[in-house]
Structure formats: C-alpha cells, structure tokens
N, CA and C atoms as an extended XYZ file, in Angstrom:
336
Properties=species:S:1:pos:R:3:atomname:S:1:resname:S:1:resid:I:1 pbc="F F F"
N         0.857       -1.170       -0.026 N   MET     1
C         0.005       -0.001       -0.014 CA  MET     1
C         0.917        1.241       -0.020 C   MET     1
N         0.618        2.217       -0.862 N   PRO     2
C         1.420        3.430       -0.872 CA  PRO     2
C         1.153        4.255        0.385 C   PRO     2
N         2.215        4.869        0.928 N   VAL     3
C         2.115        5.747        2.078 CA  VAL     3
C         2.726        7.084        1.728 C   VAL     3
N         1.962        8.151        1.990 N   GLY     4
C         2.467        9.488        1.748 CA  GLY     4
C         3.044       10.072        2.979 C   GLY     4
N         4.163       10.723        2.899 N   LEU     5
C         4.794       11.400        4.019 CA  LEU     5
C         4.664       12.903        3.832 C   LEU     5
N         4.182       13.583        4.827 N   HIS     6
C         4.015       15.028        4.764 CA  HIS     6
C         4.615       15.665        5.970 C   HIS     6
N         5.419       16.708        5.767 N   GLY     7
C         6.015       17.428        6.852 CA  GLY     7
C         5.257       18.737        7.099 C   GLY     7
N         4.932       18.936        8.358 N   ARG     8
C         4.244       20.180        8.744 CA  ARG     8
C         4.966       20.729        9.940 C   ARG     8
N         5.855       21.708        9.670 N   GLY     9
C         6.691       22.221       10.757 CA  GLY     9
C         7.619       21.166       11.289 C   GLY     9
N         7.457       20.847       12.547 N   ASP    10
C         8.267       19.767       13.153 CA  ASP    10
C         7.480       18.490       13.336 C   ASP    10
N         6.460       18.315       12.523 N   GLN    11
C         5.578       17.137       12.641 CA  GLN    11
C         5.571       16.356       11.355 C   GLN    11
N         5.758       15.057       11.442 N   LEU    12
C         5.706       14.153       10.313 CA  LEU    12
C         4.370       13.464       10.293 C   LEU    12
N         3.670       13.560        9.198 N   LEU    13
C         2.368       12.949        9.022 CA  LEU    13
C         2.457       11.826        7.986 C   LEU    13
N         1.857       10.685        8.267 N   LEU    14
C         1.810        9.558        7.316 CA  LEU    14
C         0.331        9.324        6.977 C   LEU    14
N         0.074        9.028        5.708 N   ALA    15
C        -1.283        8.766        5.282 CA  ALA    15
C        -1.265        7.733        4.158 C   ALA    15
N        -2.254        6.848        4.170 N   LYS    16
C        -2.461        5.916        3.064 CA  LYS    16
C        -3.041        6.749        1.924 C   LYS    16
N        -2.257        6.799        0.833 N   GLU    17
C        -2.722        7.591       -0.331 CA  GLU    17
C        -1.963        7.169       -1.575 C   GLU    17
N        -2.599        7.378       -2.685 N   ASN    18
C        -1.969        7.121       -3.949 CA  ASN    18
C        -1.010        8.253       -4.278 C   ASN    18
N         0.089        7.927       -4.978 N   PRO    19
C         1.048        8.977       -5.351 CA  PRO    19
C         0.372       10.049       -6.202 C   PRO    19
N         0.837       11.282       -6.065 N   TYR    20
C         0.355       12.383       -6.876 CA  TYR    20
C         1.485       12.822       -7.817 C   TYR    20
N         1.263       13.801       -8.629 N   ARG    21
C         2.257       14.277       -9.572 CA  ARG    21
C         3.292       15.168       -8.940 C   ARG    21
N         4.470       15.227       -9.501 N   SER    22
C         5.529       16.168       -9.058 CA  SER    22
C         5.029       17.555       -9.288 C   SER    22
N         5.558       18.535       -8.498 N   TYR    23
C         5.147       19.918       -8.685 CA  TYR    23
C         6.283       20.841       -8.331 C   TYR    23
N         6.246       22.050       -8.916 N   ASP    24
C         7.230       23.087       -8.775 CA  ASP    24
C         6.862       23.965       -7.586 C   ASP    24
N         7.841       24.367       -6.798 N   MET    25
C         7.606       25.207       -5.636 CA  MET    25
C         8.352       26.548       -5.814 C   MET    25
N         8.420       26.985       -7.051 N   ASP    26
C         9.055       28.284       -7.391 CA  ASP    26
C        10.449       28.359       -6.858 C   ASP    26
N        10.760       29.397       -6.085 N   GLU    27
C        12.135       29.612       -5.597 CA  GLU    27
C        12.547       28.597       -4.518 C   GLU    27
N        11.595       27.772       -4.054 N   TYR    28
C        11.900       26.787       -3.028 CA  TYR    28
C        12.251       25.431       -3.596 C   TYR    28
N        12.325       25.314       -4.915 N   GLY    29
C        12.704       24.037       -5.526 CA  GLY    29
C        11.513       23.295       -6.120 C   GLY    29
N        11.537       22.011       -5.989 N   GLU    30
C        10.469       21.170       -6.536 CA  GLU    30
C        10.237       19.970       -5.660 C   GLU    30
N         9.075       19.425       -5.762 N   THR    31
C         8.757       18.142       -5.096 CA  THR    31
C         8.656       17.140       -6.212 C   THR    31
N         9.526       16.100       -6.120 N   ARG    32
C         9.501       15.043       -7.120 CA  ARG    32
C         8.827       13.790       -6.543 C   ARG    32
N         7.869       13.295       -7.249 N   VAL    33
C         7.138       12.096       -6.872 CA  VAL    33
C         7.457       11.030       -7.886 C   VAL    33
N         7.965        9.921       -7.470 N   GLY    34
C         8.298        8.819       -8.384 CA  GLY    34
C         9.153        7.808       -7.690 C   GLY    34
N         9.553        6.797       -8.414 N   PRO    35
C        10.395        5.733       -7.812 CA  PRO    35
C        11.765        6.294       -7.398 C   PRO    35
N        12.279        5.887       -6.283 N   ALA    36
C        13.578        6.273       -5.846 CA  ALA    36
C        14.660        5.628       -6.794 C   ALA    36
N        15.570        6.451       -7.244 N   ARG    37
C        16.650        5.936       -8.084 CA  ARG    37
C        17.986        6.450       -7.590 C   ARG    37
N        18.992        5.628       -7.849 N   HIS    38
C        20.356        6.011       -7.490 CA  HIS    38
C        20.680        7.360       -8.143 C   HIS    38
N        21.236        8.329       -7.475 N   PRO    39
C        21.867        8.302       -6.171 CA  PRO    39
C        20.964        8.808       -5.032 C   PRO    39
N        19.649        8.823       -5.202 N   ASP    40
C        18.750        9.265       -4.130 CA  ASP    40
C        19.006        8.514       -2.842 C   ASP    40
N        18.866        9.211       -1.708 N   VAL    41
C        19.072        8.596       -0.394 CA  VAL    41
C        18.098        7.420       -0.204 C   VAL    41
N        16.891        7.574       -0.639 N   LEU    42
C        15.905        6.472       -0.430 CA  LEU    42
C        16.163        5.249       -1.281 C   LEU    42
N        16.974        5.387       -2.336 N   SER    43
C        17.170        4.252       -3.256 CA  SER    43
C        17.933        3.086       -2.621 C   SER    43
N        18.717        3.342       -1.571 N   GLY    44
C        19.435        2.275       -0.974 CA  GLY    44
C        18.607        1.269       -0.193 C   GLY    44
N        17.347        1.608        0.066 N   SER    45
C        16.442        0.727        0.814 CA  SER    45
C        15.550       -0.126       -0.070 C   SER    45
N        15.586        0.117       -1.356 N   ILE    46
C        14.721       -0.659       -2.277 CA  ILE    46
C        15.074       -2.126       -2.220 C   ILE    46
N        14.110       -2.909       -1.962 N   GLY    47
C        14.262       -4.362       -1.893 CA  GLY    47
C        14.814       -4.887       -0.610 C   GLY    47
N        15.227       -4.021        0.354 N   ALA    48
C        15.770       -4.451        1.619 CA  ALA    48
C        14.599       -4.749        2.585 C   ALA    48
N        14.823       -5.722        3.439 N   ARG    49
C        13.814       -6.157        4.428 CA  ARG    49
C        13.829       -5.170        5.605 C   ARG    49
N        12.656       -4.638        5.931 N   LEU    50
C        12.513       -3.780        7.104 CA  LEU    50
C        12.473       -4.671        8.356 C   LEU    50
N        13.390       -4.464        9.286 N   THR    51
C        13.472       -5.345       10.476 CA  THR    51
C        13.019       -4.694       11.754 C   THR    51
N        13.006       -3.380       11.813 N   ASP    52
C        12.676       -2.665       13.073 CA  ASP    52
C        12.451       -1.208       12.763 C   ASP    52
N        11.934       -0.506       13.712 N   GLY    53
C        11.724        0.925       13.573 CA  GLY    53
C        11.555        1.625       14.899 C   GLY    53
N        11.798        2.925       14.868 N   ALA    54
C        11.624        3.768       16.040 CA  ALA    54
C        11.045        5.081       15.679 C   ALA    54
N        10.234        5.612       16.552 N   VAL    55
C         9.626        6.924       16.348 CA  VAL    55
C        10.629        8.000       16.858 C   VAL    55
N        10.687        9.092       16.173 N   ILE    56
C        11.490       10.253       16.622 CA  ILE    56
C        10.479       11.284       17.102 C   ILE    56
N        10.659       11.733       18.338 N   VAL    57
C         9.794       12.747       18.929 CA  VAL    57
C        10.530       14.063       18.908 C   VAL    57
N         9.834       15.098       18.448 N   GLY    58
C        10.426       16.442       18.423 CA  GLY    58
C        10.230       17.173       19.729 C   GLY    58
N        10.601       18.467       19.731 N   GLN    59
C        10.520       19.247       20.948 CA  GLN    59
C         9.160       19.882       21.194 C   GLN    59
N         8.232       19.605       20.303 N   ASP    60
C         6.888       20.143       20.453 CA  ASP    60
C         6.300       19.733       21.778 C   ASP    60
N         5.595       20.613       22.461 N   VAL    61
C         5.059       20.319       23.801 CA  VAL    61
C         4.092       19.164       23.759 C   VAL    61
N         3.519       18.844       22.626 N   ASP    62
C         2.582       17.709       22.526 CA  ASP    62
C         3.264       16.404       22.183 C   ASP    62
N         4.629       16.436       22.133 N   GLU    63
C         5.434       15.231       21.785 CA  GLU    63
C         4.921       14.513       20.538 C   GLU    63
N         4.819       15.248       19.448 N   VAL    64
C         4.388       14.653       18.223 CA  VAL    64
C         5.505       13.999       17.467 C   VAL    64
N         5.139       13.121       16.536 N   CYS    65
C         6.119       12.429       15.721 CA  CYS    65
C         6.788       13.424       14.781 C   CYS    65
N         8.127       13.509       14.882 N   ALA    66
C         8.912       14.349       14.027 CA  ALA    66
C         9.579       13.536       12.919 C   ALA    66
N         9.645       12.234       13.113 N   GLY    67
C        10.325       11.364       12.138 CA  GLY    67
C        10.334        9.952       12.539 C   GLY    67
N        11.017        9.153       11.721 N   LEU    68
C        11.146        7.702       11.925 CA  LEU    68
C        12.570        7.255       11.664 C   LEU    68
N        13.015        6.275       12.411 N   VAL    69
C        14.237        5.567       12.066 CA  VAL    69
C        13.758        4.174       11.620 C   VAL    69
N        14.018        3.889       10.340 N   LEU    70
C        13.605        2.614        9.796 CA  LEU    70
C        14.859        1.736        9.709 C   LEU    70
N        14.855        0.599       10.351 N   ARG    71
C        16.019       -0.272       10.387 CA  ARG    71
C        15.804       -1.401        9.303 C   ARG    71
N        16.713       -1.390        8.363 N   PHE    72
C        16.720       -2.448        7.342 CA  PHE    72
C        17.866       -3.394        7.610 C   PHE    72
N        17.860       -4.504        6.888 N   GLU    73
C        18.907       -5.516        7.057 CA  GLU    73
C        20.323       -4.924        6.929 C   GLU    73
N        20.448       -3.933        6.051 N   ASP    74
C        21.790       -3.377        5.778 CA  ASP    74
C        22.042       -2.000        6.372 C   ASP    74
N        21.129       -1.522        7.297 N   GLY    75
C        21.413       -0.237        7.924 CA  GLY    75
C        20.143        0.550        8.176 C   GLY    75
N        20.300        1.708        8.798 N   ASP    76
C        19.170        2.550        9.182 CA  ASP    76
C        18.947        3.625        8.181 C   ASP    76
N        17.671        4.027        8.062 N   LEU    77
C        17.291        5.145        7.261 CA  LEU    77
C        16.496        6.101        8.128 C   LEU    77
N        16.908        7.355        8.192 N   VAL    78
C        16.217        8.384        9.018 CA  VAL    78
C        15.431        9.272        8.075 C   VAL    78
N        14.130        9.412        8.389 N   ILE    79
C        13.238       10.273        7.654 CA  ILE    79
C        12.554       11.178        8.699 C   ILE    79
N        12.655       12.467        8.510 N   GLY    80
C        12.000       13.365        9.487 CA  GLY    80
C        11.814       14.765        8.940 C   GLY    80
N        11.193       15.583        9.733 N   THR    81
C        10.997       16.973        9.403 CA  THR    81
C        11.408       17.857       10.586 C   THR    81
N        12.109       18.928       10.284 N   LEU    82
C        12.642       19.784       11.318 CA  LEU    82
C        12.495       21.249       10.856 C   LEU    82
N        11.540       21.934       11.387 N   GLY    83
C        11.312       23.321       11.006 CA  GLY    83
C        10.978       23.482        9.557 C   GLY    83
N        10.090       22.682        9.019 N   ASP    84
C         9.713       22.717        7.585 CA  ASP    84
C        10.753       22.198        6.654 C   ASP    84
N        11.846       21.623        7.130 N   GLU    85
C        12.875       21.076        6.250 CA  GLU    85
C        12.881       19.587        6.432 C   GLU    85
N        13.042       18.844        5.320 N   TRP    86
C        13.162       17.401        5.382 CA  TRP    86
C        14.561       16.988        5.815 C   TRP    86
N        14.617       15.927        6.598 N   VAL    87
C        15.881       15.332        7.005 CA  VAL    87
C        15.822       13.906        6.498 C   VAL    87
N        16.737       13.549        5.578 N   LEU    88
C        16.848       12.194        5.049 CA  LEU    88
C        18.300       11.805        5.201 C   LEU    88
N        18.549       10.685        5.870 N   ALA    89
C        19.909       10.266        6.114 CA  ALA    89
C        20.017        8.759        6.232 C   ALA    89
N        21.144        8.258        5.779 N   VAL    90
C        21.436        6.836        5.950 CA  VAL    90
C        22.366        6.776        7.156 C   VAL    90
N        22.064        5.841        8.102 N   GLY    91
C        22.851        5.745        9.298 CA  GLY    91
C        22.191        6.374       10.501 C   GLY    91
N        22.945        6.954       11.426 N   PRO    92
C        22.373        7.531       12.593 CA  PRO    92
C        21.719        8.898       12.292 C   PRO    92
N        20.934        9.357       13.273 N   VAL    93
C        20.306       10.671       13.161 CA  VAL    93
C        21.404       11.719       13.009 C   VAL    93
N        21.352       12.622       12.004 N   PRO    94
C        22.374       13.612       11.821 CA  PRO    94
C        22.512       14.513       13.059 C   PRO    94
N        23.740       14.921       13.341 N   SER    95
C        23.964       15.705       14.544 CA  SER    95
C        23.200       17.040       14.559 C   SER    95
N        22.940       17.610       13.413 N   ALA    96
C        22.194       18.876       13.332 CA  ALA    96
C        20.771       18.690       13.850 C   ALA    96
N        20.204       17.493       13.669 N   ALA    97
C        18.818       17.232       14.143 CA  ALA    97
C        18.787       16.603       15.496 C   ALA    97
N        19.848       15.882       15.881 N   ALA    98
C        19.901       15.154       17.136 CA  ALA    98
C        19.628       16.047       18.381 C   ALA    98
N        20.046       17.293       18.272 N   HIS    99
C        19.826       18.228       19.391 CA  HIS    99
C        18.341       18.478       19.645 C   HIS    99
N        17.513       18.369       18.578 N   TYR   100
C        16.094       18.690       18.675 CA  TYR   100
C        15.214       17.445       18.792 C   TYR   100
N        15.747       16.284       18.542 N   TRP   101
C        14.954       15.043       18.483 CA  TRP   101
C        15.308       14.086       19.627 C   TRP   101
N        14.330       13.259       19.964 N   ALA   102
C        14.588       12.141       20.876 CA  ALA   102
C        14.103       10.881       20.221 C   ALA   102
N        15.036        9.957       19.945 N   VAL   103
C        14.665        8.703       19.313 CA  VAL   103
C        14.133        7.781       20.400 C   VAL   103
N        12.945        7.298       20.228 N   GLN   104
C        12.289        6.407       21.151 CA  GLN   104
C        12.842        4.979       20.988 C   GLN   104
N        12.555        4.060       21.930 N   PRO   105
C        13.016        2.699       21.801 CA  PRO   105
C        12.518        2.043       20.518 C   PRO   105
N        13.339        1.167       19.950 N   PHE   106
C        12.944        0.471       18.730 CA  PHE   106
C        11.811       -0.553       19.108 C   PHE   106
N        11.022       -0.861       18.127 N   VAL   107
C         9.848       -1.700       18.345 CA  VAL   107
C        10.263       -3.071       18.865 C   VAL   107
N        11.308       -3.694       18.263 N   HIS   108
C        11.732       -5.037       18.652 CA  HIS   108
C        12.943       -5.073       19.550 C   HIS   108
N        13.351       -3.970       20.101 N   GLY   109
C        14.567       -4.006       20.951 CA  GLY   109
C        14.952       -2.612       21.347 C   GLY   109
N        16.068       -2.490       22.065 N   GLY   110
C        16.528       -1.195       22.523 CA  GLY   110
C        17.338       -0.521       21.464 C   GLY   110
N        17.612        0.770       21.642 N   CYS   111
C        18.469        1.521       20.696 CA  CYS   111
C        19.848        0.965       20.708 C   CYS   111
N        20.485        0.988       19.540 N   ARG   112
C        21.861        0.465       19.472 CA  ARG   112
C        22.838        1.579       19.530 C   ARG   112
C-alpha cells in the first residue's frame, strides 16, 4: 500500500494515499514524486527487508512524531522533518537534528 509522508513544521504525518504528480515550488525548488533511483538517499532501501523501527519525537510540547528511524537488514534510514525542512539520512540521526529530536526505543529491541 502506498504511504504518503507530509512534513508540517516539526511534525511528520503519514497517510495511506496514492502517489500524486511532481510539482514546482518556485524559488523553493520542486517536489519530485516517483520511484527512488540512485543516487537518491531512499534508493538504498529498495528491496531491503525492514526489520525494526523507532519513532522520533520532536521538541513540540505535545510530543508529536517528527520522524522515523527505519532499520533495514543493511542499515538505518532516518526520515523526518525539522522546522519545515526534510531530513533524510542513511545511518544515525544527523547531529544537526539530534539536538532537537529524541529517538524512542525500537519496536523489537533497545536503541543500538
């Protein structure tokens, strides 16, 4: 099932939805919708088995989801939003975001 990720400030929203078309955001760049291809950060997870995951909580007083750490057989993928900016990284949470985020325990075990 397709899942859409939407960033709203420091909050990550997930929704079951069909993909939509790419669109231009003028001076802010573009949003590309399509299959992940090399060298995109997300392309390294294609075909890999998801083994675990953890929610990232932001500094919002309501402790909302700011992102996810998805653990695959070959490593972690961090997806999150921080102040209207997307954070996509392979490996640990980037240090620039770590100050603002708290990674919760992984679903099937403790943080490594």
